[in-house]
Residue, then its C-alpha position, 0 to 999 in steps of 0.5 A: m459529525n459522522a466518523p469517517q467510513n473505512k474503505a479498502v483499495r488494492v494497489f499494483i506498483r510498477g517500476r524499480v520497486q523490488g530490492v529498494w526497501f519498498r515493502a518495509w517502507t510501505k509498512e512504515q507509512a501505513d503504520q504511521l497513517g493507521l492503515t491496515g492491510w498488507v504488502r508483497n512482492r510479485r514475481d512479475g516485478r511489481v509490488e502489490a498492496l491492500f490498504a484499508g482505512p479512512e478515505d483521506k488516509l488512503g489518498l495520502m498513502l496512494e500519493l506516497c506510493r507514487s514516489g516510494p522510498p528514496a531508491a525506488l523509481v515508480s513508473a505506474v500505480k494501478t488501483e482497484p476497489a477491494k473488500g474491507m478487511a477485519a485486519k488489526r494491523f499492516d503486514i508484509k506478506s510472502t512473494v507470489 
């Protein structure tokens, strides 16, 4: 049986997603799923993330992002393919 192939996806999350612990929550979820990548706030009010890992784990992470942490109110999740990453962990990056 072949090992799962890693993929990467870039995600933009809109709604009440800043000031509600979204980035720290995202890091916790990604770490639990064994994903690498990063998350950051954007000045336009969105949260942006890049997740890399096995496709099934990416699917679970995207489902989690559709609801977010308890104080969040997600109105939209937009995804696009991304290049794979060589990162060894998941980080919280500075706002852009």
